[in-house]
Structures are given as structure tokens and as C-alpha cells.
C-alpha positions as CSV (number, residue, x, y, z in Angstrom):
1,X,94.0,119.8,101.9
2,X,91.4,117.8,103.7
3,X,89.3,119.5,106.3
4,X,89.1,117.4,109.5
5,X,86.5,117.7,112.2
6,X,87.6,118.9,115.6
7,X,86.5,115.5,117.0
8,X,89.6,113.9,115.4
9,X,91.9,116.2,117.4
10,X,90.1,115.0,120.5
11,X,90.5,111.4,119.4
12,X,94.2,111.9,119.0
13,X,94.5,113.6,122.4
14,X,92.6,110.8,124.1
15,X,94.5,108.0,122.4
16,X,96.8,107.2,125.2
17,X,97.9,103.6,125.9
18,X,95.4,101.8,128.1
19,X,96.6,100.9,131.6
20,X,96.1,97.5,132.9
21,X,94.4,94.7,131.0
22,X,92.0,95.7,128.3
23,X,88.4,94.5,128.7
24,X,87.1,92.0,126.1
25,X,84.7,93.6,123.5
26,X,81.9,91.3,124.5
27,X,82.2,92.4,128.1
28,X,82.2,96.0,127.0
29,X,79.0,95.5,124.9
30,X,77.2,94.3,128.1
31,X,78.7,97.1,130.1
32,X,77.6,99.8,127.7
33,X,74.1,98.3,127.5
34,X,73.8,98.5,131.2
35,X,75.0,102.1,131.2
36,X,72.8,103.2,128.4
37,X,69.8,100.7,128.2
38,X,67.9,102.9,125.6
39,X,70.8,102.6,123.1
40,X,71.2,99.7,120.7
41,X,74.9,98.6,120.8
42,X,75.6,96.2,117.9
43,X,79.3,95.8,118.2
44,X,82.3,97.0,120.2
45,X,85.9,96.3,119.0
46,X,89.3,97.9,119.4
47,X,90.0,100.8,117.1
48,X,93.2,101.5,115.3
49,X,94.1,103.9,118.1
50,X,95.4,102.3,121.4
51,X,93.0,102.7,124.3
52,X,90.0,103.6,122.2
53,X,87.2,101.3,121.0
54,X,85.0,101.5,118.0
55,X,81.3,101.3,119.0
56,X,78.6,100.5,116.5
57,X,75.1,101.8,117.5
58,X,72.5,101.1,114.8
59,X,73.9,103.0,111.8
60,X,76.2,105.2,113.8
61,X,79.8,104.7,114.7
62,X,81.5,106.4,117.7
63,X,84.7,106.0,119.7
64,X,85.2,105.7,123.4
65,X,87.5,104.2,126.1
66,X,86.7,101.4,128.5
67,X,84.8,103.7,130.9
68,X,82.1,104.5,128.3
69,X,81.6,107.9,129.8
70,X,82.7,110.1,126.8
71,X,81.8,109.2,123.2
72,X,83.4,110.9,120.2
73,X,81.3,111.1,117.0
74,X,83.4,111.8,113.9
75,X,85.5,110.2,111.2
76,X,88.8,108.5,111.9
77,X,91.4,109.0,109.1
78,X,94.5,107.0,108.4
79,X,96.6,109.9,107.1
80,X,99.5,107.7,105.8
81,X,97.1,105.8,103.5
82,X,94.7,108.6,103.0
83,X,91.7,106.4,104.1
84,X,88.5,107.4,105.9
85,X,88.4,104.3,108.2
86,X,85.0,105.2,109.6
87,X,83.3,105.5,106.2
88,X,84.9,102.2,105.1
89,X,83.5,100.5,108.2
90,X,80.0,101.8,107.5
91,X,80.2,100.4,104.0
92,X,81.6,97.0,105.2
93,X,78.8,96.8,107.8
94,X,75.9,97.6,105.5
95,X,73.8,94.6,104.6
96,X,70.6,94.0,102.6
97,X,68.7,90.9,101.7
98,X,69.8,89.6,98.3
99,X,66.6,89.7,96.2
100,X,66.7,86.1,95.1
101,X,62.9,85.7,95.1
102,X,62.5,88.6,92.7
103,X,65.0,87.8,90.0
104,X,62.3,87.5,87.4
105,X,61.9,91.3,87.8
106,X,65.5,91.8,86.6
107,X,67.5,91.6,83.4
108,X,69.9,88.7,83.6
109,X,73.4,88.8,82.1
110,X,75.8,86.0,82.6
111,X,79.6,86.2,81.9
112,X,82.1,83.3,82.1
113,X,80.8,80.5,84.3
114,X,78.4,83.0,86.1
115,X,79.3,81.6,89.5
116,X,79.1,84.9,91.4
117,X,75.7,86.6,91.6
118,X,75.2,90.3,91.7
119,X,72.1,92.4,91.9
120,X,72.3,96.0,90.5
121,X,69.6,98.7,90.9
122,X,70.1,101.0,88.0
123,X,68.5,104.1,86.3
124,X,68.8,104.2,82.5
125,X,69.4,108.0,82.6
126,X,71.9,108.0,85.5
127,X,75.4,108.9,84.3
128,X,77.0,107.0,87.2
129,X,75.1,103.9,86.1
130,X,76.5,104.2,82.6
131,X,80.0,104.4,84.1
132,X,79.2,101.3,86.1
133,X,78.0,99.3,83.1
134,X,81.3,99.9,81.3
135,X,83.1,98.4,84.3
136,X,80.6,95.5,84.7
137,X,81.3,94.6,81.1
138,X,84.9,93.8,82.1
139,X,83.9,91.3,84.8
140,X,84.2,87.6,84.4
141,X,82.5,84.6,86.1
142,X,79.5,86.6,87.2
143,X,75.7,86.7,86.8
144,X,74.3,90.2,86.9
145,X,70.7,90.8,87.7
146,X,69.8,94.4,86.7
147,X,66.7,95.8,88.4
148,X,65.5,98.8,86.4
149,X,65.1,101.6,88.9
150,X,64.2,104.9,87.3
151,X,64.5,108.0,89.6
152,X,61.9,110.2,87.9
153,X,62.5,113.1,90.3
154,X,66.0,113.4,88.8
155,X,65.4,111.9,85.3
156,X,61.8,112.6,84.0
157,X,62.2,110.3,81.0
158,X,63.8,107.4,82.9
159,X,60.7,105.4,83.4
160,X,59.7,105.6,79.7
161,X,63.2,104.5,78.8
162,X,63.2,101.7,81.4
163,X,59.9,100.3,80.1
164,X,61.1,100.4,76.6
165,X,64.2,98.4,77.5
166,X,62.1,95.8,79.4
167,X,59.7,95.5,76.5
168,X,62.4,95.0,73.9
169,X,62.7,91.6,72.2
170,X,66.2,91.2,73.7
171,X,66.2,93.1,77.1
172,X,69.9,92.4,77.8
173,X,70.9,93.6,74.4
174,X,68.7,96.7,74.6
175,X,70.1,97.6,78.0
176,X,73.7,97.1,76.9
177,X,73.2,99.2,73.8
178,X,71.6,102.0,75.7
179,X,74.2,102.1,78.5
180,X,77.3,101.4,76.6
181,X,76.7,103.1,73.2
182,X,73.8,105.5,73.9
183,X,71.5,103.7,71.4
184,X,68.0,104.3,72.6
185,X,65.4,101.5,72.4
186,X,62.3,101.9,70.3
187,X,59.5,103.4,72.5
188,X,57.1,100.6,73.3
189,X,55.0,99.6,76.3
190,X,54.0,96.3,77.9
191,X,53.5,94.8,81.3
192,X,56.6,95.5,83.3
193,X,58.0,95.3,86.9
194,X,59.1,98.9,87.3
195,X,56.7,99.7,90.1
196,X,57.5,96.4,91.9
197,X,61.2,97.2,91.5
198,X,60.7,100.6,93.2
199,X,58.9,99.0,96.1
200,X,61.6,96.3,96.4
201,X,64.4,98.8,96.3
202,X,62.8,100.9,99.0
203,X,62.4,97.9,101.2
204,X,66.0,96.9,100.7
205,X,67.3,100.4,101.6
206,X,68.2,101.5,98.1
207,X,68.5,105.3,98.2
208,X,70.4,106.0,95.0
209,X,71.6,104.5,91.8
210,X,73.6,102.5,91.1
211,X,73.4,100.2,94.1
212,X,75.1,96.8,94.0
213,X,74.1,93.9,96.3
214,X,76.3,90.8,96.5
215,X,74.8,87.3,97.1
216,X,75.8,87.4,100.8
217,X,74.0,90.7,101.3
218,X,76.9,93.2,101.2
219,X,76.0,96.5,99.7
220,X,78.2,98.7,97.4
221,X,76.6,102.1,96.6
222,X,77.8,104.1,93.6
223,X,80.0,103.3,90.7
224,X,83.4,101.5,91.0
225,X,86.1,100.1,88.9
226,X,85.9,96.5,87.6
227,X,89.0,95.7,89.7
228,X,87.3,97.0,92.9
229,X,84.1,95.2,92.2
230,X,85.9,92.0,91.4
231,X,87.8,92.2,94.6
232,X,84.6,93.1,96.5
233,X,82.8,90.2,95.1
234,X,85.7,87.8,95.8
235,X,84.7,84.2,95.7
236,X,81.1,84.7,96.9
237,X,79.0,82.2,95.0
238,X,75.4,82.7,93.9
239,X,72.9,81.9,96.6
240,X,70.5,80.7,93.9
241,X,70.4,78.1,91.2
242,X,70.1,80.8,88.6
243,X,73.5,80.1,87.4
244,X,82.5,104.1,96.1
245,X,82.6,107.0,93.0
246,X,79.2,108.7,92.7
247,X,75.6,107.7,92.9
248,X,72.3,109.4,91.9
249,X,70.1,110.1,94.9
């Protein structure tokens, strides 16, 4: 049984059909900005419940009616489909800059025609990252740029392993062997981009591994099936000429 916050009960109680003509979302944005000038309103649109609007304020999502007097903060569930609609909207709305200028810091793997570009921030000792690699191996027509992103607070040996992978004669092969078969690379050291990757990931908002970024900036945190990733990527082409389950935090 799913525990549901009390706010959802209030949402259901307030979800009465709107009387009269509904205001346009653009007009509501301006109205709410005038009512609450210190709040950043990014978007207002009708929710799945008649009479209530979904309001995006920075990273937060709330629900209100046209008056804008009362706001309900909580998650909206579709019980028939067993979907957390609010969580899905937060994922859909998250964006990050695709790290095209920094691809030299990543391990490149191309499959099929490589037409779709995907950046992955991954920790060599992260179990969810290993699950993800097995799924990524099933994708076609994609170029994967893997940024080694060891989280030493969780995995003390991850940095050493990441450096050894980067310094291997065949980085892509060493990475695949480690993540898919558990074959550890020979311990070696060389100049590497690990520190730069950590700075880059922090700037892009990477807070756990694995984290996937599509060429259009959409973000998918955590592991996922090949089918879900393929659907998520869709037909988004690479923006360069170079051609969820869990997450460690």
C-alpha cells in the first residue's frame, strides 16, 4: 500500500469543476507574479484535475486554482496507472548543458550509426552504474560519452580504478570489461581528467551516479532499462560533429 500525503486529500477535495471561462496559463503567470513578486514563477498550466493548475516555481511544483490564494505542495498520483505525476514532471523539466566542449574528458563508445549523443557520469564502483552499462550495451545508433566520476565518499577505491581505466591502452575496452565482467584494469597512473570531471559534474548539477544527459539537455538520473533509455533518447541527434531505478549519491 502506498502512503499518500494529506495534501493529496486536499487536492481531491478542491478539485471541483471551474466555473466560467478558465484563464489562460500566460495570464495566470502574470497574475501570480503580481501577487507574489518575490517568487519566481517559471510555468503555469492546467493539471490533470479540473479547476487546478500546476505551478512551477524554480525547482518546486505546487497546485492552485485561478485565485492563487491557496497553494498545495505535494505529489499528485494517477492511481489507475500507478504514476507519480509530480515526480515525472520534475524529471521532464530538468535540464543541463550537454558537455560538448568537454568530450575529450570522456570515454567514447559508438554503436550503430552513432547518430544520438549521450553523456553519462559514472562511478566504476557504483552498482547502479554497472546495471546501467549492461543496458547501454543493448542500445543502437548512439554515441556514448562516459565521464569517469568517482564518488570517493562512498567508494574509497573508485578514483584509483577510474584513473587505471583512463590510462589503459584501450579505455573503452577497459571500461566495458570492468563494468560488464568485473575484470579490473591493471593499476597504472597517468595524466587524467578526473578532477576536471568532478568540477564539470558539479557545475552541471550532477548529484549522484549514474546521471545521463541527452544532447538536448534533458537529464535522466539513475539506472534504467535499455527500452526506457531508447524511448527517452528518441530521435534526438547529436549536437556535435563527434559522430529512474537507483543512483549513488
